[in-house]
TORKOL-4160 file (C-alpha; in steps of 0.2 Angstrom, whole numbers, padded with zeros to 4 digits, m for minus):
77
<pt num="1" X="0084" Y="0044" Z="m0450"/>
<pt num="2" X="0103" Y="0039" Z="m0442"/>
<pt num="3" X="0105" Y="0022" Z="m0434"/>
<pt num="4" X="0108" Y="0025" Z="m0414"/>
<pt num="5" X="0126" Y="0018" Z="m0409"/>
<pt num="6" X="0128" Y="0005" Z="m0396"/>
<pt num="7" X="0132" Y="0010" Z="m0380"/>
<pt num="8" X="0151" Y="0008" Z="m0376"/>
<pt num="9" X="0157" Y="0006" Z="m0358"/>
<pt num="10" X="0173" Y="0007" Z="m0354"/>
<pt num="11" X="0181" Y="m0005" Z="m0341"/>
<pt num="12" X="0196" Y="m0011" Z="m0330"/>
<pt num="13" X="0192" Y="m0029" Z="m0330"/>
<pt num="14" X="0195" Y="m0039" Z="m0345"/>
<pt num="15" X="0181" Y="m0051" Z="m0340"/>
<pt num="16" X="0164" Y="m0041" Z="m0340"/>
<pt num="17" X="0146" Y="m0044" Z="m0335"/>
<pt num="18" X="0130" Y="m0038" Z="m0346"/>
<pt num="19" X="0113" Y="m0041" Z="m0344"/>
<pt num="20" X="0105" Y="m0028" Z="m0354"/>
<pt num="21" X="0100" Y="m0016" Z="m0341"/>
<pt num="22" X="0109" Y="0002" Z="m0335"/>
<pt num="23" X="0106" Y="0013" Z="m0319"/>
<pt num="24" X="0087" Y="0013" Z="m0314"/>
<pt num="25" X="0080" Y="m0001" Z="m0326"/>
<pt num="26" X="0072" Y="m0015" Z="m0320"/>
<pt num="27" X="0080" Y="m0034" Z="m0324"/>
<pt num="28" X="0064" Y="m0039" Z="m0332"/>
<pt num="29" X="0068" Y="m0026" Z="m0347"/>
<pt num="30" X="0085" Y="m0032" Z="m0349"/>
<pt num="31" X="0092" Y="m0051" Z="m0357"/>
<pt num="32" X="0098" Y="m0067" Z="m0348"/>
<pt num="33" X="0115" Y="m0060" Z="m0340"/>
<pt num="34" X="0131" Y="m0065" Z="m0347"/>
<pt num="35" X="0149" Y="m0064" Z="m0345"/>
<pt num="36" X="0159" Y="m0058" Z="m0359"/>
<pt num="37" X="0178" Y="m0060" Z="m0359"/>
<pt num="38" X="0190" Y="m0045" Z="m0368"/>
<pt num="39" X="0202" Y="m0053" Z="m0380"/>
<pt num="40" X="0218" Y="m0045" Z="m0389"/>
<pt num="41" X="0207" Y="m0034" Z="m0398"/>
<pt num="42" X="0205" Y="m0024" Z="m0382"/>
<pt num="43" X="0184" Y="m0026" Z="m0385"/>
<pt num="44" X="0171" Y="m0037" Z="m0386"/>
<pt num="45" X="0152" Y="m0034" Z="m0390"/>
<pt num="46" X="0138" Y="m0041" Z="m0380"/>
<pt num="47" X="0127" Y="m0055" Z="m0393"/>
<pt num="48" X="0112" Y="m0049" Z="m0386"/>
<pt num="49" X="0110" Y="m0030" Z="m0384"/>
<pt num="50" X="0126" Y="m0023" Z="m0395"/>
<pt num="51" X="0133" Y="m0016" Z="m0379"/>
<pt num="52" X="0153" Y="m0015" Z="m0382"/>
<pt num="53" X="0166" Y="m0017" Z="m0369"/>
<pt num="54" X="0180" Y="m0007" Z="m0371"/>
<pt num="55" X="0196" Y="m0012" Z="m0361"/>
<pt num="56" X="0206" Y="0006" Z="m0354"/>
<pt num="57" X="0222" Y="0007" Z="m0359"/>
<pt num="58" X="0217" Y="m0008" Z="m0374"/>
<pt num="59" X="0219" Y="m0007" Z="m0391"/>
<pt num="60" X="0203" Y="0000" Z="m0395"/>
<pt num="61" X="0202" Y="0013" Z="m0380"/>
<pt num="62" X="0202" Y="0030" Z="m0389"/>
<pt num="63" X="0197" Y="0023" Z="m0406"/>
<pt num="64" X="0184" Y="0026" Z="m0415"/>
<pt num="65" X="0171" Y="0014" Z="m0413"/>
<pt num="66" X="0160" Y="0017" Z="m0427"/>
<pt num="67" X="0174" Y="0010" Z="m0437"/>
<pt num="68" X="0178" Y="m0006" Z="m0428"/>
<pt num="69" X="0170" Y="m0022" Z="m0432"/>
<pt num="70" X="0157" Y="m0033" Z="m0422"/>
<pt num="71" X="0165" Y="m0044" Z="m0411"/>
<pt num="72" X="0154" Y="m0055" Z="m0400"/>
<pt num="73" X="0168" Y="m0069" Z="m0395"/>
<pt num="74" X="0170" Y="m0075" Z="m0380"/>
<pt num="75" X="0151" Y="m0075" Z="m0372"/>
<pt num="76" X="0147" Y="m0087" Z="m0360"/>
<pt num="77" X="0132" Y="m0091" Z="m0347"/>
């Protein structure tokens, strides 16, 4: 069995919020809302759910996400 890759969300904003839910999912199934800052690497990973946010047009946009290391820096509540 292969491990499922975390969800990748492309965004135009360098500051994003993550609560672990998606469309149609109740907030109770997520995690506390955290705000994440995408830095010069062009992406940031949520420390709770591993969801990856990639800045559109940034250095990680279009890259093979499976080859990039985890980058959970920039999280704040």
